[in-house]
N, C-alpha and C positions, 0 to 999 in steps of 0.2 A: 354660771356662777357655781361655786362649790357649796355643798350642803353644810349646815351647821355641824352635823356629825363629823364630816370630813375635817373641818377646821379644828374641832375638839381633838380628834384623833391625831392630827398633825402636831398640835401643841403638846399632847401627852407624849408623843414620840420625841419631841425636842427636849422635854423635861427629863425623859429617861436617858437621852444622850448625855445630858449634863450631869445626870446622877451617877452614871457608870463610866468610869475611866479605867481601862485596863492598863497594866504595866506591860506595854508593848511599844514598838515604834509605829508612829502614825505618819502615813504619807500625806502629801499635800491636800488631797481631797478629804481624808479623814480628819486632818488638823482643822481645816476650814469648817467641816461639819460640826466638830466638837465646839469650836469657838462660837459658831452661830447658835448652837444648842444652849450653851451657857448664857449667851445674851438673851435668848428667848425666854429662858427660865428665870433670869434675874434682870429684867429690863430696867429697873430703877437703880440698880447697883452697878451696872456695867454699860460700857459704850464700845462697840466694835467698829473699827474703821481700818481701811488700808492706807498706808502712808505713801504708797507708790507701787511700782511693779519691778520685778526682776528682769534681767535680760531676756529670759524665756517667757515673760509675760505673766508670771505668777504674782498674785497679790502679796504684799508685805503687810500681813495682818498685825494689828495691835489691839489688844483688849485693855480698856481702861476700867479700873475699879475704884469706887469711892462713893461717898454720899452725893457728890456732884460730878458724876462721871463725864458728862458731855462738855464741860467747860471749866476753865480756871476760876477759882473762887479766891478772893483776897484773903491772905493769911494762911491758906492751905498750900503747903509745898508740893511740888511735882517730883515724882520718883519714877525711875525706869529700870527694867531688866531687859537685856537683849541677849539672845542665845543663837547658836548655830550660824555665826557669821563665817566660820569655816565649815563647809557643808558636811565634812566627814567627822566633825566633833559633835557628837549627838546627845550626850547625857543632858546638857542644859536644856535642849529643845523639849525633852520629855518631862524633866522635873519642873519646868515652868508651867506645863499643863497641869501637873499635880498641885503646884502652888495655887493656881487659879481655882482648882476644885476645892482646895483646903480653905481658901479665903471666902469663897461664896457660901460654902456649906456651914462655916462657923460664924458668919456674920449674924448678929443678934442672938447668938447662942454662947459664944466665948467672949467675955468682956474685953480682953486684950485685943482680939481681932476686930471687935466692933469699934473700939476707940481708935484703933489704927486706921480703919477704913473711913471713919467719920472725920478724921483729921489729916488724911493724906490722900493725894490722888496718885494712884499707882498704875503705871503703864507697863504692859508686858508684851514683848515681841518674841514669840517662841522661835522664830527663824528669820534671820536676815539674809540667808542664802538658800532659798528653797530649791533652786536649780542644782546647787552643789550636793544637797542631800539626796535628791532624786537620782543624781548621776552616780552616787556611790552604790554600785550594784553588789560589790563584794566587800563587806565591812572588814576593816583592818585596824589593828591596835595602833599602828604607827603612822601610816600615810596612805592616802589615795588621791587621785586627781580631783575628787569631789571637794577637796579643800577650797578650790577656786570657784569663781562664778563662771557663767557660761562663756564669757570672753577670756577665760584663763587668767583672770586677775585675782590677786590676794586682797580681799576687802580690808584686811587689817594692815595693809601697807598703802592704802589708797586715799587717805585723808590729807589735807594740807598739813604741813609740818612746820613747827615753830623754829626749827633749827637749820633746816636744809630745804632747797627747792625740790619739792617732790614732783618729778616729771611724769608720774603715772597719770593716765587719762582717767578722770573721775567717772566711776561706773554708776549706772542707774540706782543700784542699791545704796551706794555711798551717798549720792546726791539726795536720795529720799531721806536718809537719816540726817544729813546736814540740814535739810529744810525743816524736818521735824524738830530738831534741836533749836533752830532759829524761831520756830513758831510757838514753842512752849517755854515756860520758865523752869526748866529742870534744875534741881538743886543737887541731887545725888543719883548715882547710877552704878550699875555693874554690868560687865559683859562676860558671858559664860563660855568657857572654852574647855578643851580636853587635851590630854597628852602629858599632864603633870598634875601634881596636887599641891597647890600653893595659891595665895592671894598676892597678886602683883600690883604695885601702885606706881603712879607717875613720878618722874618723867621716864618715858621709854627711850627718849633720845636726849642729847645734851651737848654742851660745850664747856669751855672753861668758866663761864659765868655761873653755870649750875653745878660746877664741881666735878664734871665728868672725867676730868683728868685724873681724879683720885678713885675712879671706878664707881661713882655714885652720883646720880643726877638729881639734885635736890630742888624741889619746888618751894615757893614761899610758905606753903601750907604743909610742909613735910610732917609735922607733928600730927596733924589731922589725918593725913593719909595713912600713917603708921597705925593710928587708932582704928581707922576704918578697916584696914586689912586684918588687924588683930581681932576686931569684933567678929569678922567672919570666921577666921581660922580657929579662934578659941571656942566658938559655938558649933563648930563642925566636929563630927564624930572622931576624926583622926588627923585632920590637916594640921592642927596645932602641934603635933609631934614633930613635924618638920623633917621627916625621914625621906621625903621625896619618893621617886619611883625606882631608883637604883642606888648602888653604893657610892656612885661618884657625885650624886646631887643631893645636897642637904639644904634645907631652908629653916634656919633657927626661928622657932615660933610659927612656922608655916607661912611666913610672909617674905617678900623680897621687893626691893626697888627694881623697877623694870629694867633700867639701864645696867644695874649690877648683874642682872641675870644674863641678858644679851641686848645689844643695841637694836632698836627697831625704828625705822623711819616711816612716817605716815600712819601711825597707829590711832585707833579710835579714842583711847582713853586720854591721850594728850590733847587731841582735838577738842574733846568735851571740856576739859579744864581750861584751855587757853581761850577758845572761841565761843564756847557754850556756857561759860560760868557754872559748869556742872562738874562736881567731883565724881570721877569714875574710877573704879578699880577693875582689874581683870582677874576673873576667878577660873583657875584651872582645876577641874573637878574630878578628873579620872586619869589614871596612868594610861589606860587604854582609850584611844580616841573614840572608837566605835565598839563598845563592849556588847556582849550578848544580851538580848532582851530580858533574860531571866535574872540579870543583875540590877535591873532598873529599880525595883522596889527597895533594894538596899541603898542605892544611891539617893533615893528620895528620903529615906529615913536618916541617912547620914547628913543631909543638907537642910532638912526642914527647919530646924531651930535657927540655924545660921541665916537662912534666907529671911526669916521674920525679924531677927535681931538686927540685921543689917538695914532693913527698911526703916526701923525706928530711928536710925542715926540721922535721917533727914531732918529731925527736930533738934539737932545740936545747934548751939550758937545763938545768933541774934537775927531778927527779922523786923521789918517795919515798912512804913511808907514815908516818902518825901513829898511834901505838899507846898503850894504857894500861899500867898497871903489870903487868898479866897478859899483855901481848903481844897483846891483842885490838885490832883496828882501831877508830879513833875517826872515825866519819863526821861531817861538818858542822863540822870544825875549820877555822878560817880560816888559810890559808897564802898569804902574799904576800911579794914582795920589797920591802924597805924603800925608800920614796921613790916607789913606783909603785902606790898603792892603787887598787883598782877600786871603782866606785860601788856595785856589788853585790859584796861581798867574795868572793874565790875560795875555795871550800870543798872539803874532801875528799869523795870518794864513799863508797859503802857499804863499800868495802874499806879505807877510811882513806887512799886514795891522793890525791896531788896531782900536777899537771903544770904547770910554769911555763915558757913560752917566753921565753928570755933570750939575748941575744948574749953571746959570750965576754967574761969580765971578772970583777971581784970584786963580790959582792953580799952583803947581810945578809938572810937569809930569816927571816921572823917567823911562827912558828906559834902560834896562839892557840886554846885551848879556852875558850869563854866561861865566865866564873866562876872561872878559874884564871889563874895568872901566865903571861905569854907566854914563849916560848922563842925565843932568837935564835941563829942560827948563821951564821958568815961562810963563804962558799963561793967558791972560785976555779973559774969555769966555763970549760972548754975548748970548742973546736969539736968536738963529738962526732957530727956528722951522718954522717961517714964511717964511724963505728963502729956506727951504728944504735942508739945508746942514749944518752939524756941522762945527765948526772951524777946519781948516786944519793945522796940525803941524807935519812935517816929522822929522825923525832922521837919520843922516848918520854917520855910524861908519867907519872912514877912515882907521883904523888899522885892521878891520875884513875882512877876505876873505874866511871864512868857514861857513858851515851851521851847526848850533847847532843841536845836536841830540834831538829827541822828548823826552820831559819829561812829561809823562802822570801823571795825578793826581790819586793817589790810590783811590779805591772805599771804603776803610775802613772809619769809622767815624773820620773825621778830627779834630773835636773839642774835642775829648776825652782826648788826651794828654795835650792839652793846659789848660783844666779845672783843672788839678791837680796843675798847677803852680800859682793859685790864680790870683787875679786882677792885681797883680804886673807885669803880663806878657804883659799887654796891650802896654806899651811904646816900648817893644822890639818885638812886634808881627811881624813887617815887616822883621826884621832880621831873626827871626825863619823861616818865610815863605821862604825867599831867601835861607837860609841854607838848608832847606828841598828840595827846587828845585835843588840846586847844587848837593846834594847827589843823587837825582834821576837821574840827567843827567850823572854823572860820575860813577854811580853804575856799 
């Protein structure tokens, strides 16, 4: 057995690891050591776990921060940042380590950070593609094979797609993230890339139903996505200027619709929104994909405020619980704002909870337990991001005393059938979605 002095020395070493974070690139072993050091120094504020392994067998580490880091707590929304899914796009990987450092060292010292962590569960994955990062032996501003995973696959073209059959073989890293999304109630997310300076939002793919024939693929929550992208760009040191990285590329306000920029099949942000009920945007943080390490401190300073302000947006809109006549939660109830249906209807989790990101305004919220009459409630939504809590609106179904069966959304392209019905389908889209859900439930 180790002596008491050895244990104390080890703990002091871990605390010092957590306390000193240099502006340099951290390889897989250094990254793991740092995350374990933070967790050891802040065990009640953090939870460290691996959501899976890469093709090369490296852990896909996630550090969770919050007042209840180990598990979901009713009413507290789940947020995530994912970086380095392209292994040679490296800035996000390092600034997420500095974000972790900033959050843990300011908790109980800075009132805003304290309230943020008390009311939000924040998941941070510094690298989704550790093999690609390690394979990038010669950093380059433009491109290296390290972009791909060890099987040579682009992870941001590897997810199921809502518009086309994506024939790519699902990679271990992709599957791990899909399982992670399925097992948590994520509300808001961003994935961090490099090679441009812009905040890009869904949809990345599209067809005539979403307006892609006009060069813009519009989601039902387009206004919210524009707000989210602008929140990041306007709080960034220079992204809001929209000048891009060369004279040919400009992004007004520092934001772009993904499809308007370039069409992308199998992207992670569309998957989050359609199948994960999670609003995700893609943040391009550096013109140079893999810049010199001596620039990392400036990148952190440029992004620090934007990273925090973006997390606060998880408290937009409305949230609540759907319960039965005995006060028990009803999972798999459909809860959506009238006029903005999702092709995979947004459903309550195991605790009967729903979270809908909506801008301030008046909305009709429609709660439906399949087989029973829908319940409509008109809500006036304020901007509650500063209060770190979305508006609360519960629904109680007095005639319900059963648990609806799980109605999983199929992984086939969901917009394919709708596109054949022409633009006239739009007014009845919600009806079609609900009919599809009912068929799935009673199949």
